[in-house]
mmCIF entry with sequence, helices, sheets and N, C-alpha, C, O atoms, coordinates in Angstrom:
data_MODEL
# 
_entry.id   MODEL 
# 
_entity.id                         1 
_entity.type                       polymer 
_entity.pdbx_number_of_molecules   1 
# 
_entity_poly.entity_id                      1 
_entity_poly.type                           'polypeptide(L)' 
_entity_poly.nstd_linkage                   no 
_entity_poly.nstd_monomer                   no 
_entity_poly.pdbx_seq_one_letter_code       MATLEKLNELTGFVEECADSFGLETKKKFGLLVAVEEAFVNICRYA 
_entity_poly.pdbx_seq_one_letter_code_can   MATLEKLNELTGFVEECADSFGLETKKKFGLLVAVEEAFVNICRYA 
_entity_poly.pdbx_strand_id                 A 
# 
loop_
_entity_poly_seq.entity_id 
_entity_poly_seq.num 
_entity_poly_seq.mon_id 
_entity_poly_seq.hetero 
1 1  MET n 
1 2  ALA n 
1 3  THR n 
1 4  LEU n 
1 5  GLU n 
1 6  LYS n 
1 7  LEU n 
1 8  ASN n 
1 9  GLU n 
1 10 LEU n 
1 11 THR n 
1 12 GLY n 
1 13 PHE n 
1 14 VAL n 
1 15 GLU n 
1 16 GLU n 
1 17 CYS n 
1 18 ALA n 
1 19 ASP n 
1 20 SER n 
1 21 PHE n 
1 22 GLY n 
1 23 LEU n 
1 24 GLU n 
1 25 THR n 
1 26 LYS n 
1 27 LYS n 
1 28 LYS n 
1 29 PHE n 
1 30 GLY n 
1 31 LEU n 
1 32 LEU n 
1 33 VAL n 
1 34 ALA n 
1 35 VAL n 
1 36 GLU n 
1 37 GLU n 
1 38 ALA n 
1 39 PHE n 
1 40 VAL n 
1 41 ASN n 
1 42 ILE n 
1 43 CYS n 
1 44 ARG n 
1 45 TYR n 
1 46 ALA n 
# 
_struct_asym.id          A 
_struct_asym.entity_id   1 
# 
loop_
_struct_conf.conf_type_id 
_struct_conf.id 
_struct_conf.pdbx_PDB_helix_id 
_struct_conf.beg_label_comp_id 
_struct_conf.beg_label_asym_id 
_struct_conf.beg_label_seq_id 
_struct_conf.pdbx_beg_PDB_ins_code 
_struct_conf.end_label_comp_id 
_struct_conf.end_label_asym_id 
_struct_conf.end_label_seq_id 
_struct_conf.pdbx_end_PDB_ins_code 
_struct_conf.beg_auth_comp_id 
_struct_conf.beg_auth_asym_id 
_struct_conf.beg_auth_seq_id 
_struct_conf.end_auth_comp_id 
_struct_conf.end_auth_asym_id 
_struct_conf.end_auth_seq_id 
_struct_conf.pdbx_PDB_helix_class 
_struct_conf.details 
_struct_conf.pdbx_PDB_helix_length 
HELX_P HELX_P1 AA1 LEU A 4  ? LYS A 6  ? LEU A 4  LYS A 6  5 ? 3  
HELX_P HELX_P2 AA2 LEU A 7  ? SER A 20 ? LEU A 7  SER A 20 1 ? 14 
HELX_P HELX_P3 AA3 THR A 25 ? TYR A 45 ? THR A 25 TYR A 45 1 ? 21 
# 
_struct_conf_type.id          HELX_P 
_struct_conf_type.criteria    ? 
_struct_conf_type.reference   ? 
# 
loop_
_atom_site.group_PDB 
_atom_site.id 
_atom_site.type_symbol 
_atom_site.label_atom_id 
_atom_site.label_alt_id 
_atom_site.label_comp_id 
_atom_site.label_asym_id 
_atom_site.label_entity_id 
_atom_site.label_seq_id 
_atom_site.pdbx_PDB_ins_code 
_atom_site.Cartn_x 
_atom_site.Cartn_y 
_atom_site.Cartn_z 
_atom_site.occupancy 
_atom_site.B_iso_or_equiv 
_atom_site.pdbx_formal_charge 
_atom_site.auth_seq_id 
_atom_site.auth_comp_id 
_atom_site.auth_asym_id 
_atom_site.auth_atom_id 
_atom_site.pdbx_PDB_model_num 
ATOM 1   N N  . MET A 1 1  ? 35.183 91.636 28.940 1.00 0.00 ? 1  MET A N  1 
ATOM 2   C CA . MET A 1 1  ? 33.932 90.939 29.127 1.00 0.00 ? 1  MET A CA 1 
ATOM 3   C C  . MET A 1 1  ? 34.199 89.652 29.921 1.00 0.00 ? 1  MET A C  1 
ATOM 4   O O  . MET A 1 1  ? 35.206 88.980 29.698 1.00 0.00 ? 1  MET A O  1 
ATOM 5   N N  . ALA A 1 2  ? 33.322 89.324 30.817 1.00 0.00 ? 2  ALA A N  1 
ATOM 6   C CA . ALA A 1 2  ? 33.460 88.112 31.638 1.00 0.00 ? 2  ALA A CA 1 
ATOM 7   C C  . ALA A 1 2  ? 32.939 86.906 30.857 1.00 0.00 ? 2  ALA A C  1 
ATOM 8   O O  . ALA A 1 2  ? 31.738 86.764 30.630 1.00 0.00 ? 2  ALA A O  1 
ATOM 9   N N  . THR A 1 3  ? 33.862 86.053 30.457 1.00 0.00 ? 3  THR A N  1 
ATOM 10  C CA . THR A 1 3  ? 33.486 84.801 29.793 1.00 0.00 ? 3  THR A CA 1 
ATOM 11  C C  . THR A 1 3  ? 34.216 83.668 30.501 1.00 0.00 ? 3  THR A C  1 
ATOM 12  O O  . THR A 1 3  ? 35.283 83.867 31.082 1.00 0.00 ? 3  THR A O  1 
ATOM 13  N N  . LEU A 1 4  ? 33.631 82.485 30.444 1.00 0.00 ? 4  LEU A N  1 
ATOM 14  C CA . LEU A 1 4  ? 34.228 81.339 31.125 1.00 0.00 ? 4  LEU A CA 1 
ATOM 15  C C  . LEU A 1 4  ? 35.628 81.027 30.616 1.00 0.00 ? 4  LEU A C  1 
ATOM 16  O O  . LEU A 1 4  ? 36.423 80.417 31.331 1.00 0.00 ? 4  LEU A O  1 
ATOM 17  N N  . GLU A 1 5  ? 35.940 81.433 29.394 1.00 0.00 ? 5  GLU A N  1 
ATOM 18  C CA . GLU A 1 5  ? 37.274 81.200 28.843 1.00 0.00 ? 5  GLU A CA 1 
ATOM 19  C C  . GLU A 1 5  ? 38.345 81.961 29.628 1.00 0.00 ? 5  GLU A C  1 
ATOM 20  O O  . GLU A 1 5  ? 39.519 81.596 29.574 1.00 0.00 ? 5  GLU A O  1 
ATOM 21  N N  . LYS A 1 6  ? 37.967 82.993 30.341 1.00 0.00 ? 6  LYS A N  1 
ATOM 22  C CA . LYS A 1 6  ? 38.905 83.814 31.116 1.00 0.00 ? 6  LYS A CA 1 
ATOM 23  C C  . LYS A 1 6  ? 39.142 83.271 32.526 1.00 0.00 ? 6  LYS A C  1 
ATOM 24  O O  . LYS A 1 6  ? 39.940 83.836 33.274 1.00 0.00 ? 6  LYS A O  1 
ATOM 25  N N  . LEU A 1 7  ? 38.465 82.193 32.897 1.00 0.00 ? 7  LEU A N  1 
ATOM 26  C CA . LEU A 1 7  ? 38.568 81.672 34.262 1.00 0.00 ? 7  LEU A CA 1 
ATOM 27  C C  . LEU A 1 7  ? 40.003 81.298 34.630 1.00 0.00 ? 7  LEU A C  1 
ATOM 28  O O  . LEU A 1 7  ? 40.462 81.636 35.721 1.00 0.00 ? 7  LEU A O  1 
ATOM 29  N N  . ASN A 1 8  ? 40.713 80.613 33.750 1.00 0.00 ? 8  ASN A N  1 
ATOM 30  C CA . ASN A 1 8  ? 42.093 80.222 34.049 1.00 0.00 ? 8  ASN A CA 1 
ATOM 31  C C  . ASN A 1 8  ? 42.995 81.444 34.241 1.00 0.00 ? 8  ASN A C  1 
ATOM 32  O O  . ASN A 1 8  ? 43.873 81.449 35.104 1.00 0.00 ? 8  ASN A O  1 
ATOM 33  N N  . GLU A 1 9  ? 42.775 82.450 33.446 1.00 0.00 ? 9  GLU A N  1 
ATOM 34  C CA . GLU A 1 9  ? 43.557 83.686 33.579 1.00 0.00 ? 9  GLU A CA 1 
ATOM 35  C C  . GLU A 1 9  ? 43.299 84.333 34.938 1.00 0.00 ? 9  GLU A C  1 
ATOM 36  O O  . GLU A 1 9  ? 44.231 84.769 35.613 1.00 0.00 ? 9  GLU A O  1 
ATOM 37  N N  . LEU A 1 10 ? 42.046 84.389 35.326 1.00 0.00 ? 10 LEU A N  1 
ATOM 38  C CA . LEU A 1 10 ? 41.677 84.986 36.605 1.00 0.00 ? 10 LEU A CA 1 
ATOM 39  C C  . LEU A 1 10 ? 42.243 84.196 37.781 1.00 0.00 ? 10 LEU A C  1 
ATOM 40  O O  . LEU A 1 10 ? 42.841 84.772 38.688 1.00 0.00 ? 10 LEU A O  1 
ATOM 41  N N  . THR A 1 11 ? 42.056 82.886 37.765 1.00 0.00 ? 11 THR A N  1 
ATOM 42  C CA . THR A 1 11 ? 42.542 82.084 38.892 1.00 0.00 ? 11 THR A CA 1 
ATOM 43  C C  . THR A 1 11 ? 44.067 82.098 38.962 1.00 0.00 ? 11 THR A C  1 
ATOM 44  O O  . THR A 1 11 ? 44.636 82.049 40.052 1.00 0.00 ? 11 THR A O  1 
ATOM 45  N N  . GLY A 1 12 ? 44.727 82.165 37.817 1.00 0.00 ? 12 GLY A N  1 
ATOM 46  C CA . GLY A 1 12 ? 46.180 82.284 37.815 1.00 0.00 ? 12 GLY A CA 1 
ATOM 47  C C  . GLY A 1 12 ? 46.638 83.567 38.479 1.00 0.00 ? 12 GLY A C  1 
ATOM 48  O O  . GLY A 1 12 ? 47.590 83.572 39.260 1.00 0.00 ? 12 GLY A O  1 
ATOM 49  N N  . PHE A 1 13 ? 45.948 84.660 38.160 1.00 0.00 ? 13 PHE A N  1 
ATOM 50  C CA . PHE A 1 13 ? 46.265 85.954 38.766 1.00 0.00 ? 13 PHE A CA 1 
ATOM 51  C C  . PHE A 1 13 ? 46.034 85.924 40.272 1.00 0.00 ? 13 PHE A C  1 
ATOM 52  O O  . PHE A 1 13 ? 46.875 86.389 41.042 1.00 0.00 ? 13 PHE A O  1 
ATOM 53  N N  . VAL A 1 14 ? 44.900 85.381 40.689 1.00 0.00 ? 14 VAL A N  1 
ATOM 54  C CA . VAL A 1 14 ? 44.581 85.315 42.121 1.00 0.00 ? 14 VAL A CA 1 
ATOM 55  C C  . VAL A 1 14 ? 45.599 84.440 42.848 1.00 0.00 ? 14 VAL A C  1 
ATOM 56  O O  . VAL A 1 14 ? 46.022 84.769 43.956 1.00 0.00 ? 14 VAL A O  1 
ATOM 57  N N  . GLU A 1 15 ? 45.991 83.334 42.232 1.00 0.00 ? 15 GLU A N  1 
ATOM 58  C CA . GLU A 1 15 ? 46.971 82.443 42.847 1.00 0.00 ? 15 GLU A CA 1 
ATOM 59  C C  . GLU A 1 15 ? 48.333 83.135 43.000 1.00 0.00 ? 15 GLU A C  1 
ATOM 60  O O  . GLU A 1 15 ? 48.993 82.986 44.029 1.00 0.00 ? 15 GLU A O  1 
ATOM 61  N N  . GLU A 1 16 ? 48.744 83.880 41.991 1.00 0.00 ? 16 GLU A N  1 
ATOM 62  C CA . GLU A 1 16 ? 49.998 84.639 42.079 1.00 0.00 ? 16 GLU A CA 1 
ATOM 63  C C  . GLU A 1 16 ? 49.944 85.654 43.210 1.00 0.00 ? 16 GLU A C  1 
ATOM 64  O O  . GLU A 1 16 ? 50.903 85.798 43.968 1.00 0.00 ? 16 GLU A O  1 
ATOM 65  N N  . CYS A 1 17 ? 48.829 86.352 43.321 1.00 0.00 ? 17 CYS A N  1 
ATOM 66  C CA . CYS A 1 17 ? 48.668 87.340 44.400 1.00 0.00 ? 17 CYS A CA 1 
ATOM 67  C C  . CYS A 1 17 ? 48.693 86.657 45.762 1.00 0.00 ? 17 CYS A C  1 
ATOM 68  O O  . CYS A 1 17 ? 49.341 87.146 46.688 1.00 0.00 ? 17 CYS A O  1 
ATOM 69  N N  . ALA A 1 18 ? 48.008 85.552 45.890 1.00 0.00 ? 18 ALA A N  1 
ATOM 70  C CA . ALA A 1 18 ? 47.973 84.814 47.159 1.00 0.00 ? 18 ALA A CA 1 
ATOM 71  C C  . ALA A 1 18 ? 49.376 84.355 47.538 1.00 0.00 ? 18 ALA A C  1 
ATOM 72  O O  . ALA A 1 18 ? 49.766 84.441 48.703 1.00 0.00 ? 18 ALA A O  1 
ATOM 73  N N  . ASP A 1 19 ? 50.126 83.873 46.570 1.00 0.00 ? 19 ASP A N  1 
ATOM 74  C CA . ASP A 1 19 ? 51.499 83.434 46.826 1.00 0.00 ? 19 ASP A CA 1 
ATOM 75  C C  . ASP A 1 19 ? 52.379 84.602 47.244 1.00 0.00 ? 19 ASP A C  1 
ATOM 76  O O  . ASP A 1 19 ? 53.193 84.472 48.158 1.00 0.00 ? 19 ASP A O  1 
ATOM 77  N N  . SER A 1 20 ? 52.220 85.737 46.584 1.00 0.00 ? 20 SER A N  1 
ATOM 78  C CA . SER A 1 20 ? 53.054 86.896 46.916 1.00 0.00 ? 20 SER A CA 1 
ATOM 79  C C  . SER A 1 20 ? 52.764 87.420 48.319 1.00 0.00 ? 20 SER A C  1 
ATOM 80  O O  . SER A 1 20 ? 53.633 88.031 48.940 1.00 0.00 ? 20 SER A O  1 
ATOM 81  N N  . PHE A 1 21 ? 51.560 87.192 48.821 1.00 0.00 ? 21 PHE A N  1 
ATOM 82  C CA . PHE A 1 21 ? 51.202 87.596 50.180 1.00 0.00 ? 21 PHE A CA 1 
ATOM 83  C C  . PHE A 1 21 ? 51.471 86.499 51.206 1.00 0.00 ? 21 PHE A C  1 
ATOM 84  O O  . PHE A 1 21 ? 51.261 86.696 52.402 1.00 0.00 ? 21 PHE A O  1 
ATOM 85  N N  . GLY A 1 22 ? 51.936 85.344 50.735 1.00 0.00 ? 22 GLY A N  1 
ATOM 86  C CA . GLY A 1 22 ? 52.267 84.252 51.638 1.00 0.00 ? 22 GLY A CA 1 
ATOM 87  C C  . GLY A 1 22 ? 51.064 83.552 52.240 1.00 0.00 ? 22 GLY A C  1 
ATOM 88  O O  . GLY A 1 22 ? 51.132 83.048 53.361 1.00 0.00 ? 22 GLY A O  1 
ATOM 89  N N  . LEU A 1 23 ? 49.972 83.519 51.508 1.00 0.00 ? 23 LEU A N  1 
ATOM 90  C CA . LEU A 1 23 ? 48.758 82.871 52.000 1.00 0.00 ? 23 LEU A CA 1 
ATOM 91  C C  . LEU A 1 23 ? 48.978 81.364 52.139 1.00 0.00 ? 23 LEU A C  1 
ATOM 92  O O  . LEU A 1 23 ? 49.564 80.727 51.264 1.00 0.00 ? 23 LEU A O  1 
ATOM 93  N N  . GLU A 1 24 ? 48.506 80.815 53.238 1.00 0.00 ? 24 GLU A N  1 
ATOM 94  C CA . GLU A 1 24 ? 48.626 79.371 53.466 1.00 0.00 ? 24 GLU A CA 1 
ATOM 95  C C  . GLU A 1 24 ? 47.882 78.601 52.378 1.00 0.00 ? 24 GLU A C  1 
ATOM 96  O O  . GLU A 1 24 ? 46.911 79.097 51.806 1.00 0.00 ? 24 GLU A O  1 
ATOM 97  N N  . THR A 1 25 ? 48.342 77.399 52.103 1.00 0.00 ? 25 THR A N  1 
ATOM 98  C CA . THR A 1 25 ? 47.768 76.575 51.033 1.00 0.00 ? 25 THR A CA 1 
ATOM 99  C C  . THR A 1 25 ? 46.274 76.370 51.221 1.00 0.00 ? 25 THR A C  1 
ATOM 100 O O  . THR A 1 25 ? 45.506 76.514 50.270 1.00 0.00 ? 25 THR A O  1 
ATOM 101 N N  . LYS A 1 26 ? 45.852 76.035 52.433 1.00 0.00 ? 26 LYS A N  1 
ATOM 102 C CA . LYS A 1 26 ? 44.432 75.781 52.696 1.00 0.00 ? 26 LYS A CA 1 
ATOM 103 C C  . LYS A 1 26 ? 43.594 77.035 52.447 1.00 0.00 ? 26 LYS A C  1 
ATOM 104 O O  . LYS A 1 26 ? 42.516 76.955 51.858 1.00 0.00 ? 26 LYS A O  1 
ATOM 105 N N  . LYS A 1 27 ? 44.082 78.180 52.889 1.00 0.00 ? 27 LYS A N  1 
ATOM 106 C CA . LYS A 1 27 ? 43.354 79.435 52.680 1.00 0.00 ? 27 LYS A CA 1 
ATOM 107 C C  . LYS A 1 27 ? 43.361 79.832 51.209 1.00 0.00 ? 27 LYS A C  1 
ATOM 108 O O  . LYS A 1 27 ? 42.370 80.355 50.699 1.00 0.00 ? 27 LYS A O  1 
ATOM 109 N N  . LYS A 1 28 ? 44.473 79.586 50.530 1.00 0.00 ? 28 LYS A N  1 
ATOM 110 C CA . LYS A 1 28 ? 44.555 79.900 49.105 1.00 0.00 ? 28 LYS A CA 1 
ATOM 111 C C  . LYS A 1 28 ? 43.537 79.062 48.334 1.00 0.00 ? 28 LYS A C  1 
ATOM 112 O O  . LYS A 1 28 ? 42.871 79.571 47.432 1.00 0.00 ? 28 LYS A O  1 
ATOM 113 N N  . PHE A 1 29 ? 43.414 77.782 48.683 1.00 0.00 ? 29 PHE A N  1 
ATOM 114 C CA . PHE A 1 29 ? 42.438 76.920 48.028 1.00 0.00 ? 29 PHE A CA 1 
ATOM 115 C C  . PHE A 1 29 ? 41.024 77.452 48.232 1.00 0.00 ? 29 PHE A C  1 
ATOM 116 O O  . PHE A 1 29 ? 40.241 77.510 47.285 1.00 0.00 ? 29 PHE A O  1 
ATOM 117 N N  . GLY A 1 30 ? 40.695 77.838 49.458 1.00 0.00 ? 30 GLY A N  1 
ATOM 118 C CA . GLY A 1 30 ? 39.373 78.400 49.738 1.00 0.00 ? 30 GLY A CA 1 
ATOM 119 C C  . GLY A 1 30 ? 39.112 79.671 48.947 1.00 0.00 ? 30 GLY A C  1 
ATOM 120 O O  . GLY A 1 30 ? 38.013 79.883 48.435 1.00 0.00 ? 30 GLY A O  1 
ATOM 121 N N  . LEU A 1 31 ? 40.126 80.508 48.853 1.00 0.00 ? 31 LEU A N  1 
ATOM 122 C CA . LEU A 1 31 ? 40.000 81.742 48.071 1.00 0.00 ? 31 LEU A CA 1 
ATOM 123 C C  . LEU A 1 31 ? 39.743 81.429 46.607 1.00 0.00 ? 31 LEU A C  1 
ATOM 124 O O  . LEU A 1 31 ? 38.874 82.038 45.983 1.00 0.00 ? 31 LEU A O  1 
ATOM 125 N N  . LEU A 1 32 ? 40.494 80.484 46.057 1.00 0.00 ? 32 LEU A N  1 
ATOM 126 C CA . LEU A 1 32 ? 40.324 80.132 44.647 1.00 0.00 ? 32 LEU A CA 1 
ATOM 127 C C  . LEU A 1 32 ? 38.942 79.545 44.370 1.00 0.00 ? 32 LEU A C  1 
ATOM 128 O O  . LEU A 1 32 ? 38.348 79.817 43.326 1.00 0.00 ? 32 LEU A O  1 
ATOM 129 N N  . VAL A 1 33 ? 38.437 78.752 45.290 1.00 0.00 ? 33 VAL A N  1 
ATOM 130 C CA . VAL A 1 33 ? 37.085 78.188 45.130 1.00 0.00 ? 33 VAL A CA 1 
ATOM 131 C C  . VAL A 1 33 ? 36.048 79.309 45.129 1.00 0.00 ? 33 VAL A C  1 
ATOM 132 O O  . VAL A 1 33 ? 35.137 79.320 44.300 1.00 0.00 ? 33 VAL A O  1 
ATOM 133 N N  . ALA A 1 34 ? 36.190 80.248 46.059 1.00 0.00 ? 34 ALA A N  1 
ATOM 134 C CA . ALA A 1 34 ? 35.235 81.360 46.144 1.00 0.00 ? 34 ALA A CA 1 
ATOM 135 C C  . ALA A 1 34 ? 35.291 82.241 44.902 1.00 0.00 ? 34 ALA A C  1 
ATOM 136 O O  . ALA A 1 34 ? 34.251 82.655 44.389 1.00 0.00 ? 34 ALA A O  1 
ATOM 137 N N  . VAL A 1 35 ? 36.485 82.530 44.418 1.00 0.00 ? 35 VAL A N  1 
ATOM 138 C CA . VAL A 1 35 ? 36.639 83.359 43.217 1.00 0.00 ? 35 VAL A CA 1 
ATOM 139 C C  . VAL A 1 35 ? 36.033 82.653 42.011 1.00 0.00 ? 35 VAL A C  1 
ATOM 140 O O  . VAL A 1 35 ? 35.328 83.266 41.210 1.00 0.00 ? 35 VAL A O  1 
ATOM 141 N N  . GLU A 1 36 ? 36.314 81.359 41.889 1.00 0.00 ? 36 GLU A N  1 
ATOM 142 C CA . GLU A 1 36 ? 35.754 80.607 40.764 1.00 0.00 ? 36 GLU A CA 1 
ATOM 143 C C  . GLU A 1 36 ? 34.229 80.605 40.807 1.00 0.00 ? 36 GLU A C  1 
ATOM 144 O O  . GLU A 1 36 ? 33.576 80.823 39.787 1.00 0.00 ? 36 GLU A O  1 
ATOM 145 N N  . GLU A 1 37 ? 33.674 80.365 41.969 1.00 0.00 ? 37 GLU A N  1 
ATOM 146 C CA . GLU A 1 37 ? 32.209 80.336 42.107 1.00 0.00 ? 37 GLU A CA 1 
ATOM 147 C C  . GLU A 1 37 ? 31.589 81.679 41.738 1.00 0.00 ? 37 GLU A C  1 
ATOM 148 O O  . GLU A 1 37 ? 30.603 81.738 41.003 1.00 0.00 ? 37 GLU A O  1 
ATOM 149 N N  . ALA A 1 38 ? 32.172 82.752 42.252 1.00 0.00 ? 38 ALA A N  1 
ATOM 150 C CA . ALA A 1 38 ? 31.647 84.087 41.960 1.00 0.00 ? 38 ALA A CA 1 
ATOM 151 C C  . ALA A 1 38 ? 31.766 84.398 40.470 1.00 0.00 ? 38 ALA A C  1 
ATOM 152 O O  . ALA A 1 38 ? 30.828 84.923 39.870 1.00 0.00 ? 38 ALA A O  1 
ATOM 153 N N  . PHE A 1 39 ? 32.904 84.079 39.872 1.00 0.00 ? 39 PHE A N  1 
ATOM 154 C CA . PHE A 1 39 ? 33.117 84.383 38.459 1.00 0.00 ? 39 PHE A CA 1 
ATOM 155 C C  . PHE A 1 39 ? 32.167 83.595 37.564 1.00 0.00 ? 39 PHE A C  1 
ATOM 156 O O  . PHE A 1 39 ? 31.597 84.147 36.622 1.00 0.00 ? 39 PHE A O  1 
ATOM 157 N N  . VAL A 1 40 ? 31.996 82.323 37.852 1.00 0.00 ? 40 VAL A N  1 
ATOM 158 C CA . VAL A 1 40 ? 31.082 81.494 37.051 1.00 0.00 ? 40 VAL A CA 1 
ATOM 159 C C  . VAL A 1 40 ? 29.654 82.031 37.166 1.00 0.00 ? 40 VAL A C  1 
ATOM 160 O O  . VAL A 1 40 ? 28.930 82.083 36.172 1.00 0.00 ? 40 VAL A O  1 
ATOM 161 N N  . ASN A 1 41 ? 29.252 82.424 38.359 1.00 0.00 ? 41 ASN A N  1 
ATOM 162 C CA . ASN A 1 41 ? 27.912 82.994 38.538 1.00 0.00 ? 41 ASN A CA 1 
ATOM 163 C C  . ASN A 1 41 ? 27.750 84.283 37.744 1.00 0.00 ? 41 ASN A C  1 
ATOM 164 O O  . ASN A 1 41 ? 26.702 84.516 37.141 1.00 0.00 ? 41 ASN A O  1 
ATOM 165 N N  . ILE A 1 42 ? 28.775 85.116 37.741 1.00 0.00 ? 42 ILE A N  1 
ATOM 166 C CA . ILE A 1 42 ? 28.711 86.354 36.961 1.00 0.00 ? 42 ILE A CA 1 
ATOM 167 C C  . ILE A 1 42 ? 28.554 86.030 35.482 1.00 0.00 ? 42 ILE A C  1 
ATOM 168 O O  . ILE A 1 42 ? 27.720 86.618 34.795 1.00 0.00 ? 42 ILE A O  1 
ATOM 169 N N  . CYS A 1 43 ? 29.359 85.093 34.997 1.00 0.00 ? 43 CYS A N  1 
ATOM 170 C CA . CYS A 1 43 ? 29.297 84.738 33.575 1.00 0.00 ? 43 CYS A CA 1 
ATOM 171 C C  . CYS A 1 43 ? 27.938 84.166 33.188 1.00 0.00 ? 43 CYS A C  1 
ATOM 172 O O  . CYS A 1 43 ? 27.439 84.439 32.096 1.00 0.00 ? 43 CYS A O  1 
ATOM 173 N N  . ARG A 1 44 ? 27.352 83.392 34.052 1.00 0.00 ? 44 ARG A N  1 
ATOM 174 C CA . ARG A 1 44 ? 26.093 82.725 33.707 1.00 0.00 ? 44 ARG A CA 1 
ATOM 175 C C  . ARG A 1 44 ? 24.853 83.590 33.913 1.00 0.00 ? 44 ARG A C  1 
ATOM 176 O O  . ARG A 1 44 ? 23.901 83.500 33.139 1.00 0.00 ? 44 ARG A O  1 
ATOM 177 N N  . TYR A 1 45 ? 24.857 84.419 34.943 1.00 0.00 ? 45 TYR A N  1 
ATOM 178 C CA . TYR A 1 45 ? 23.617 85.093 35.332 1.00 0.00 ? 45 TYR A CA 1 
ATOM 179 C C  . TYR A 1 45 ? 23.629 86.604 35.231 1.00 0.00 ? 45 TYR A C  1 
ATOM 180 O O  . TYR A 1 45 ? 22.580 87.229 35.388 1.00 0.00 ? 45 TYR A O  1 
ATOM 181 N N  . ALA A 1 46 ? 24.763 87.208 34.978 1.00 0.00 ? 46 ALA A N  1 
ATOM 182 C CA . ALA A 1 46 ? 24.803 88.675 34.912 1.00 0.00 ? 46 ALA A CA 1 
ATOM 183 C C  . ALA A 1 46 ? 24.571 89.170 33.514 1.00 0.00 ? 46 ALA A C  1 
ATOM 184 O O  . ALA A 1 46 ? 24.572 90.378 33.278 1.00 0.00 ? 46 ALA A O  1 
# 
């Protein structure tokens, strides 16, 4: 279930994946912001 308590787990996973693919810091930050925004919206409105 998507709950805000899982946000840190999700962003940690995304950050690990971004690092393993060698994503630049600036792009990784943008990705994390987008993932967080989408996840929070899902938790609040879905």
